[in-house]
Phi, psi and omega in degrees: 000161181291154180299326182296330178293322177292324178294319178295321177298315178295321178295324178295320178295320178287328184296314182295327179291320181284326183278342185301309178296326180295321178296319177299316177295325178295316179297316179296320181294317179295319178298319178297318179295321179294331178268010179061038173245158180289316175078168180284167178290156176298333183268004182300321177301325176296319179294321179296317179295318179296321178295318179294323180293334179278342184278156176282154178273128177252123183244141175288153180296332182271000182288135179263185178296330180296322180297327180282325185275331187305317180301323179290319179293319180296312180297317181296316181296317182288324178293318178297316180297317179292328180286335181287333182287124176299128182259283180254353181214145178237170180071025181282173185305326182261017184294336180292340177272348183280069182257137183299321180292323177296322178293319176299321179294319178295319177297319177295324177296314179298319179295321181298313181290327177294319178293320177296320178295323177295328179276341191297315185288332177092017177278158181290322179296317178299320178294319178297313181297319181293319180294320178291322179298318179290327175296317178294318182295328182296339177253328183290318181294313175299322178296320178295318180293324177294324175295320178297317180296322178299314180293321181293325176294325183279313184269345180080010180200162174250006177282126190294323179297319178292323178296316179297319178296321178294320182290340178274353179285157187285335187275003178290307177067193177269123182233136179296323180297323178292323176297319178293319177296322178297314179296321178296317180294322179296316179297315179297320180297319179296316182290317184292331180267010177056047180257164175296136015265000182284314181212160178246113183293348182258000185264157172227029177278126187295335181282343184241349185292141170237290181292315183296329181295330182279342185245012182297331183273357181270153179206171175062219183294331177297315178293325178298318180295321180291319178295319177293324175296322177296320177294323177295325179294322177295318176299320181300311184290322176293326176293322176298314179299318180289322182291320186272311190257349176217063184279011184296137180091348181291132179270153175258160184303136180081010183283342179108164185296320181298319179294322178295319179295318177297317178297322179295315178297318179296321181294317179296322177296321178296317178297317180297317179295319177298321177295321178295315179296321178295317179296318177298318181295317184290330179277350182252005182220150179263160178288137180272165176293151182300324184284357175257357180296325180296326176291321179297312180283332175298326175296321177296319178297317179293323178295316178296319178295318180294322177298318178293320180294324179297324178290327176293318183289314183212121179292343181280351181260000000 
């Protein structure tokens, strides 16, 4: 492949890392405006990360080596997963690794180490958060896999670049199975990113915490890596939605500089639109009880299963 394709691949990996805090700040800013508040600056997440990186790490006496290593493993898994998703260009040198099942596996790996880290210190909050996280994962992962199976039955592959290319063809049309898969992915994205109504990323109430309960014992650079990993996960899911269900504007490898620039502008516009829709959704709905989360994710599982069954019954749906 041409050298420019490798440069674009590296730029894509750096882009998701740089845009992750900005997307978090954008969602917070839009939510503040919708609530008629001034809100924090768009660059506030960058300042928070810089402040955490300057602070010393405080470790509990009962913390093991796993507690120290987990933030690096979580961040690495989420960065790799977010980098695999085609953003503004597809068919790049590493596109063969951008497999939906591999991305689900990387997300599961990050979740596994985060739950272990929450249990490692032995606090009650960490145990509560880890148990709730695993309860959510027991329904979110099957729902995600059913969505993957629906797409693979339709496109004939799980490679994201090929799926995006297939979705841009004229013969795809409007399909009920794709609509069901889209709703399932949106529900899973809300739950996986600890957003309302499943969790509130701004709360510290012990009765409602899920993600925050597992990271209460972290500080300094360890907490910065976990927070950056959470921002990367939000970018990952919005990139998945844009790559699979709205691939318009995405350039293919070797398309030229102009096509890459158009794809970059389109990708940033998709992230901005996704952030606005997320803020609108969160300001218009209340957080549900923890014991109703299984019903919320169960609906995603049923939607993904129904989408796959519809393709088995009739390829035209």
